[in-house]
N, CA and C atoms as an extended XYZ file, in Angstrom:
357
Properties=species:S:1:pos:R:3:atomname:S:1:resname:S:1:resid:I:1 pbc="F F F"
N        77.826      -44.435       39.359 N   MET     1
C        77.419      -44.657       37.993 CA  MET     1
C        77.902      -43.472       37.154 C   MET     1
N        78.477      -43.745       35.991 N   ASN     2
C        78.966      -42.648       35.168 CA  ASN     2
C        77.833      -41.987       34.388 C   ASN     2
N        78.119      -40.825       33.817 N   LYS     3
C        77.101      -40.016       33.130 CA  LYS     3
C        76.495      -40.756       31.943 C   LYS     3
N        77.290      -41.522       31.198 N   ALA     4
C        76.758      -42.258       30.043 CA  ALA     4
C        75.736      -43.293       30.497 C   ALA     4
N        76.009      -43.988       31.592 N   CYS     5
C        75.054      -44.979       32.114 CA  CYS     5
C        73.796      -44.293       32.627 C   CYS     5
N        73.954      -43.156       33.304 N   GLU     6
C        72.793      -42.406       33.791 CA  GLU     6
C        71.927      -41.954       32.629 C   GLU     6
N        72.568      -41.455       31.565 N   PHE     7
C        71.830      -40.993       30.395 CA  PHE     7
C        71.071      -42.156       29.755 C   PHE     7
N        71.732      -43.288       29.591 N   GLN     8
C        71.079      -44.466       29.001 CA  GLN     8
C        69.914      -44.923       29.876 C   GLN     8
N        70.092      -44.922       31.181 N   GLN     9
C        69.029      -45.328       32.094 CA  GLN     9
C        67.838      -44.364       31.999 C   GLN     9
N        68.119      -43.077       31.872 N   THR    10
C        67.055      -42.088       31.728 CA  THR    10
C        66.289      -42.305       30.431 C   THR    10
N        67.010      -42.548       29.353 N   ILE    11
C        66.353      -42.803       28.067 CA  ILE    11
C        65.478      -44.039       28.156 C   ILE    11
N        65.953      -45.067       28.811 N   GLU    12
C        65.186      -46.310       28.918 CA  GLU    12
C        63.932      -46.144       29.748 C   GLU    12
N        63.870      -45.137       30.609 N   SER    13
C        62.698      -44.957       31.456 CA  SER    13
C        61.719      -43.916       30.907 C   SER    13
N        61.904      -43.491       29.651 N   THR    14
C        60.961      -42.526       29.070 CA  THR    14
C        59.604      -43.185       28.907 C   THR    14
N        58.513      -42.379       28.950 N   PRO    15
C        57.170      -42.962       28.965 CA  PRO    15
C        56.737      -43.639       27.673 C   PRO    15
N        57.362      -43.325       26.557 N   GLN    16
C        57.003      -43.935       25.284 CA  GLN    16
C        58.284      -44.209       24.509 C   GLN    16
N        58.201      -45.075       23.507 N   PRO    17
C        59.408      -45.343       22.713 CA  PRO    17
C        59.941      -44.059       22.074 C   PRO    17
N        61.231      -43.960       21.989 N   ILE    18
C        61.856      -42.807       21.359 CA  ILE    18
C        61.706      -42.952       19.852 C   ILE    18
N        61.265      -41.898       19.222 N   GLN    19
C        61.113      -41.903       17.782 CA  GLN    19
C        62.308      -41.193       17.179 C   GLN    19
N        62.961      -41.851       16.264 N   GLU    20
C        64.126      -41.268       15.605 CA  GLU    20
C        63.659      -40.406       14.446 C   GLU    20
N        63.112      -39.251       14.768 N   THR    21
C        62.640      -38.315       13.758 CA  THR    21
C        63.103      -36.925       14.149 C   THR    21
N        63.125      -36.004       13.194 N   PRO    22
C        63.513      -34.639       13.530 CA  PRO    22
C        62.522      -33.963       14.485 C   PRO    22
N        61.317      -34.522       14.620 N   GLU    23
C        60.309      -33.928       15.472 CA  GLU    23
C        60.511      -34.276       16.948 C   GLU    23
N        61.348      -35.243       17.258 N   ALA    24
C        61.574      -35.671       18.641 CA  ALA    24
C        62.885      -35.071       19.147 C   ALA    24
N        62.841      -34.518       20.344 N   GLU    25
C        64.056      -33.981       20.948 CA  GLU    25
C        63.950      -34.098       22.463 C   GLU    25
N        65.030      -33.779       23.142 N   PHE    26
C        65.061      -33.850       24.597 CA  PHE    26
C        65.176      -32.453       25.182 C   PHE    26
N        64.557      -32.253       26.334 N   LEU    27
C        64.783      -31.042       27.108 CA  LEU    27
C        65.769      -31.423       28.193 C   LEU    27
N        66.957      -30.856       28.125 N   SER    28
C        68.007      -31.258       29.050 CA  SER    28
C        68.858      -30.063       29.439 C   SER    28
N        69.611      -30.283       30.507 N   LYS    29
C        70.617      -29.319       30.933 CA  LYS    29
C        71.880      -30.117       31.176 C   LYS    29
N        72.909      -29.808       30.417 N   GLY    30
C        74.115      -30.630       30.468 CA  GLY    30
C        73.783      -32.020       29.976 C   GLY    30
N        74.177      -33.018       30.739 N   SER    31
C        73.886      -34.402       30.347 CA  SER    31
C        72.606      -34.924       30.999 C   SER    31
N        71.933      -34.082       31.761 N   GLN    32
C        70.727      -34.503       32.477 CA  GLN    32
C        69.489      -34.222       31.630 C   GLN    32
N        68.747      -35.274       31.305 N   VAL    33
C        67.531      -35.150       30.508 CA  VAL    33
C        66.333      -35.052       31.450 C   VAL    33
N        65.480      -34.052       31.224 N   TYR    34
C        64.314      -33.846       32.075 CA  TYR    34
C        62.990      -34.179       31.390 C   TYR    34
N        62.973      -34.145       30.056 N   ALA    35
C        61.722      -34.433       29.341 CA  ALA    35
C        62.015      -34.748       27.882 C   ALA    35
N        61.033      -35.416       27.268 N   ARG    36
C        61.037      -35.634       25.828 CA  ARG    36
C        60.056      -34.656       25.225 C   ARG    36
N        60.398      -34.103       24.090 N   LEU    37
C        59.533      -33.160       23.404 CA  LEU    37
C        59.248      -33.720       22.020 C   LEU    37
N        57.975      -33.847       21.693 N   LEU    38
C        57.573      -34.324       20.375 CA  LEU    38
C        56.824      -33.214       19.656 C   LEU    38
N        57.250      -32.922       18.444 N   ARG    39
C        56.583      -31.915       17.619 CA  ARG    39
C        55.767      -32.627       16.561 C   ARG    39
N        54.494      -32.304       16.541 N   LYS    40
C        53.609      -32.790       15.493 CA  LYS    40
C        53.228      -31.577       14.663 C   LYS    40
N        52.372      -31.761       13.696 N   GLU    41
C        52.036      -30.676       12.780 CA  GLU    41
C        51.597      -29.404       13.505 C   GLU    41
N        50.628      -29.494       14.374 N   ASN    42
C        50.108      -28.307       15.065 CA  ASN    42
C        50.160      -28.443       16.578 C   ASN    42
N        51.075      -29.271       17.070 N   GLU    43
C        51.101      -29.522       18.501 CA  GLU    43
C        52.511      -29.866       18.965 C   GLU    43
N        52.809      -29.438       20.165 N   ILE    44
C        54.028      -29.850       20.857 CA  ILE    44
C        53.583      -30.583       22.114 C   ILE    44
N        54.159      -31.741       22.356 N   SER    45
C        53.887      -32.495       23.576 CA  SER    45
C        55.195      -32.668       24.330 C   SER    45
N        55.160      -32.342       25.606 N   ILE    46
C        56.332      -32.466       26.475 CA  ILE    46
C        56.019      -33.532       27.510 C   ILE    46
N        56.871      -34.553       27.590 N   TYR    47
C        56.691      -35.655       28.528 CA  TYR    47
C        57.842      -35.667       29.527 C   TYR    47
N        57.599      -35.214       30.762 N   PRO    48
C        58.661      -35.271       31.774 CA  PRO    48
C        59.113      -36.724       31.981 C   PRO    48
N        60.383      -36.896       32.279 N   ILE    49
C        60.906      -38.235       32.541 CA  ILE    49
C        60.195      -38.772       33.776 C   ILE    49
N        59.536      -39.884       33.617 N   GLU    50
C        58.654      -40.434       34.644 CA  GLU    50
C        59.375      -40.752       35.951 C   GLU    50
N        60.612      -41.208       35.851 N   SER    51
C        61.333      -41.623       37.062 CA  SER    51
C        61.587      -40.465       38.026 C   SER    51
N        61.505      -39.218       37.562 N   TYR    52
C        61.672      -38.079       38.461 CA  TYR    52
C        60.452      -37.875       39.349 C   TYR    52
N        59.304      -38.355       38.915 N   GLY    53
C        58.087      -38.189       39.708 CA  GLY    53
C        57.780      -36.734       40.011 C   GLY    53
N        57.848      -35.885       39.008 N   ILE    54
C        57.645      -34.444       39.203 CA  ILE    54
C        56.210      -34.177       39.633 C   ILE    54
N        56.078      -33.521       40.774 N   LYS    55
C        54.751      -33.227       41.322 CA  LYS    55
C        54.114      -32.078       40.547 C   LYS    55
N        52.846      -32.260       40.190 N   ALA    56
C        52.116      -31.228       39.449 CA  ALA    56
C        51.965      -29.955       40.267 C   ALA    56
N        51.975      -30.065       41.591 N   ALA    57
C        51.805      -28.902       42.466 CA  ALA    57
C        53.132      -28.328       42.958 C   ALA    57
N        54.247      -28.773       42.397 N   ASP    58
C        55.550      -28.249       42.805 CA  ASP    58
C        55.597      -26.737       42.536 C   ASP    58
N        56.219      -25.954       43.426 N   PRO    59
C        56.287      -24.507       43.214 CA  PRO    59
C        56.900      -24.111       41.862 C   PRO    59
N        57.885      -24.838       41.391 N   ALA    60
C        58.498      -24.519       40.092 CA  ALA    60
C        57.512      -24.773       38.947 C   ALA    60
N        56.695      -25.803       39.066 N   ILE    61
C        55.699      -26.099       38.029 CA  ILE    61
C        54.589      -25.046       38.076 C   ILE    61
N        54.192      -24.627       39.278 N   ASN    62
C        53.205      -23.546       39.390 CA  ASN    62
C        53.740      -22.248       38.776 C   ASN    62
N        55.010      -21.965       39.000 N   TRP    63
C        55.649      -20.794       38.392 CA  TRP    63
C        55.606      -20.917       36.869 C   TRP    63
N        55.909      -22.118       36.356 N   LEU    64
C        55.903      -22.341       34.913 CA  LEU    64
C        54.500      -22.146       34.330 C   LEU    64
N        53.493      -22.612       35.038 N   LYS    65
C        52.109      -22.401       34.586 CA  LYS    65
C        51.823      -20.913       34.432 C   LYS    65
N        52.335      -20.115       35.362 N   GLY    66
C        52.169      -18.660       35.269 CA  GLY    66
C        52.827      -18.083       34.028 C   GLY    66
N        54.004      -18.600       33.686 N   ARG    67
C        54.704      -18.145       32.477 CA  ARG    67
C        53.908      -18.506       31.229 C   ARG    67
N        53.380      -19.741       31.195 N   PHE    68
C        52.558      -20.164       30.056 CA  PHE    68
C        51.306      -19.287       29.962 C   PHE    68
N        50.688      -19.003       31.096 N   GLU    69
C        49.466      -18.194       31.106 CA  GLU    69
C        49.750      -16.785       30.602 C   GLU    69
N        50.884      -16.213       30.978 N   ALA    70
C        51.245      -14.867       30.518 CA  ALA    70
C        51.381      -14.833       28.998 C   ALA    70
N        51.987      -15.862       28.419 N   VAL    71
C        52.119      -15.930       26.955 CA  VAL    71
C        50.740      -16.093       26.317 C   VAL    71
N        49.895      -16.928       26.920 N   ALA    72
C        48.549      -17.144       26.376 CA  ALA    72
C        47.722      -15.860       26.426 C   ALA    72
N        47.923      -15.041       27.441 N   GLN    73
C        47.197      -13.766       27.545 CA  GLN    73
C        47.608      -12.813       26.423 C   GLN    73
N        48.899      -12.808       26.100 N   LYS    74
C        49.416      -11.940       25.040 CA  LYS    74
C        49.071      -12.461       23.646 C   LYS    74
N        49.017      -13.778       23.512 N   HIS    75
C        48.812      -14.422       22.210 CA  HIS    75
C        47.646      -15.394       22.316 C   HIS    75
N        46.434      -14.958       22.021 N   PRO    76
C        45.247      -15.816       22.170 CA  PRO    76
C        45.291      -17.093       21.331 C   PRO    76
N        46.125      -17.106       20.290 N   ASP    77
C        46.233      -18.323       19.473 CA  ASP    77
C        47.229      -19.328       20.063 C   ASP    77
N        47.780      -19.052       21.236 N   PHE    78
C        48.664      -19.971       21.959 CA  PHE    78
C        47.834      -20.657       23.041 C   PHE    78
N        47.689      -21.975       22.923 N   GLN    79
C        46.929      -22.733       23.911 CA  GLN    79
C        47.827      -23.812       24.510 C   GLN    79
N        47.605      -24.098       25.773 N   TYR    80
C        48.420      -25.091       26.467 CA  TYR    80
C        47.559      -25.844       27.464 C   TYR    80
N        48.092      -26.976       27.894 N   LYS    81
C        47.405      -27.768       28.919 CA  LYS    81
C        48.468      -28.554       29.695 C   LYS    81
N        48.391      -28.460       31.025 N   PHE    82
C        49.246      -29.264       31.892 CA  PHE    82
C        48.418      -30.475       32.310 C   PHE    82
N        48.898      -31.675       31.997 N   VAL    83
C        48.165      -32.911       32.295 CA  VAL    83
C        48.827      -33.581       33.491 C   VAL    83
N        48.013      -33.884       34.494 N   GLU    84
C        48.547      -34.570       35.669 CA  GLU    84
C        47.759      -35.844       35.923 C   GLU    84
N        48.420      -36.759       36.598 N   LYS    85
C        47.781      -38.015       36.996 CA  LYS    85
C        48.376      -38.416       38.331 C   LYS    85
N        47.516      -38.696       39.277 N   ASP    86
C        47.949      -39.094       40.618 CA  ASP    86
C        48.913      -38.078       41.238 C   ASP    86
N        48.659      -36.794       40.971 N   GLY    87
C        49.480      -35.741       41.549 CA  GLY    87
C        50.801      -35.494       40.846 C   GLY    87
N        51.095      -36.231       39.797 N   LYS    88
C        52.357      -36.087       39.054 CA  LYS    88
C        52.096      -35.422       37.708 C   LYS    88
N        53.039      -34.613       37.256 N   LEU    89
C        52.959      -33.997       35.940 CA  LEU    89
C        53.303      -35.047       34.897 C   LEU    89
N        52.368      -35.311       33.993 N   ARG    90
C        52.567      -36.347       32.970 CA  ARG    90
C        52.880      -35.768       31.598 C   ARG    90
N        52.310      -34.578       31.307 N   GLU    91
C        52.465      -34.034       29.962 CA  GLU    91
C        52.094      -32.558       29.963 C   GLU    91
N        52.738      -31.831       29.061 N   ILE    92
C        52.351      -30.465       28.746 CA  ILE    92
C        52.096      -30.449       27.249 C   ILE    92
N        50.909      -30.017       26.842 N   THR    93
C        50.621      -29.923       25.413 CA  THR    93
C        50.448      -28.460       25.034 C   THR    93
N        50.908      -28.139       23.839 N   ILE    94
C        50.835      -26.783       23.315 CA  ILE    94
C        50.228      -26.863       21.922 C   ILE    94
N        49.238      -26.022       21.671 N   ASN    95
C        48.584      -25.959       20.369 CA  ASN    95
C        48.547      -24.522       19.889 C   ASN    95
N        48.290      -24.367       18.603 N   GLY    96
C        48.132      -23.026       18.050 CA  GLY    96
C        49.460      -22.431       17.646 C   GLY    96
N        49.774      -21.265       18.163 N   ASN    97
C        50.993      -20.537       17.810 CA  ASN    97
C        52.205      -21.190       18.481 C   ASN    97
N        52.764      -22.179       17.836 N   LEU    98
C        53.871      -22.949       18.424 CA  LEU    98
C        55.159      -22.135       18.526 C   LEU    98
N        55.291      -21.078       17.743 N   GLN    99
C        56.492      -20.245       17.804 CA  GLN    99
C        56.682      -19.638       19.186 C   GLN    99
N        55.599      -19.427       19.899 N   GLN   100
C        55.682      -18.821       21.226 CA  GLN   100
C        56.397      -19.727       22.221 C   GLN   100
N        56.461      -21.030       21.924 N   PHE   101
C        57.155      -21.933       22.844 CA  PHE   101
C        58.648      -21.636       22.913 C   PHE   101
N        59.204      -21.038       21.863 N   ASN   102
C        60.637      -20.730       21.874 CA  ASN   102
C        61.022      -19.905       23.100 C   ASN   102
N        60.157      -18.976       23.507 N   SER   103
C        60.467      -18.156       24.677 CA  SER   103
C        60.229      -18.908       25.986 C   SER   103
N        59.558      -20.056       25.907 N   LEU   104
C        59.249      -20.833       27.112 CA  LEU   104
C        60.124      -22.066       27.284 C   LEU   104
N        60.953      -22.345       26.302 N   LYS   105
C        61.761      -23.566       26.361 CA  LYS   105
C        62.730      -23.555       27.549 C   LYS   105
N        63.499      -22.495       27.703 N   SER   106
C        64.451      -22.420       28.829 CA  SER   106
C        63.744      -22.409       30.178 C   SER   106
N        62.658      -21.614       30.346 N   PRO   107
C        61.939      -21.674       31.623 CA  PRO   107
C        61.362      -23.068       31.914 C   PRO   107
N        60.960      -23.788       30.866 N   THR   108
C        60.436      -25.141       31.054 CA  THR   108
C        61.524      -26.071       31.582 C   THR   108
N        62.698      -25.991       30.987 N   ILE   109
C        63.821      -26.820       31.449 CA  ILE   109
C        64.156      -26.466       32.897 C   ILE   109
N        64.232      -25.168       33.208 N   TRP   110
C        64.557      -24.730       34.565 CA  TRP   110
C        63.548      -25.286       35.567 C   TRP   110
N        62.241      -25.146       35.257 N   ALA   111
C        61.198      -25.598       36.186 CA  ALA   111
C        61.255      -27.111       36.371 C   ALA   111
N        61.448      -27.857       35.296 N   LEU   112
C        61.532      -29.322       35.417 CA  LEU   112
C        62.743      -29.723       36.242 C   LEU   112
N        63.856      -29.026       36.043 N   GLN   113
C        65.063      -29.315       36.817 CA  GLN   113
C        64.833      -29.063       38.306 C   GLN   113
N        64.270      -27.908       38.633 N   LYS   114
C        64.031      -27.574       40.046 CA  LYS   114
C        63.055      -28.562       40.686 C   LYS   114
N        61.987      -28.887       39.962 N   ALA   115
C        61.000      -29.842       40.493 CA  ALA   115
C        61.619      -31.231       40.664 C   ALA   115
N        62.453      -31.640       39.726 N   ALA   116
C        63.106      -32.956       39.811 CA  ALA   116
C        64.091      -32.990       40.976 C   ALA   116
N        64.778      -31.884       41.223 N   ASP   117
C        65.747      -31.831       42.335 CA  ASP   117
C        65.072      -31.983       43.696 C   ASP   117
N        63.808      -31.644       43.785 N   ARG   118
C        63.092      -31.745       45.071 CA  ARG   118
C        62.549      -33.145       45.337 C   ARG   118
N        62.654      -34.022       44.396 N   GLN   119
C        62.088      -35.380       44.570 CA  GLN   119
C        63.017      -36.256       45.365 C   GLN   119
């Protein structure tokens, strides 16, 4: 299967309809999409691509939780939550100081990629 077909298949398997707004974007590396990111007024929601079945207890996700916690310790107005269901990571929500996510964007992509590669 070529990369364009893989990309289209990944988009079709996202957990919610894609919104064509400036607030919606993808977390990807190269042509591989790992999550959808939606920005609302005071919140960022990250939805891993469901077909990867990323385990909430994956070592890369645990490492990422540590990175989020370190930022939250430094910036009390930065709040986050990792949401899991049936052992799978379903969503990461961020509230408060959303600017702090800029330093976590690349580590988030890395962790999702590593966790997806283990599936």
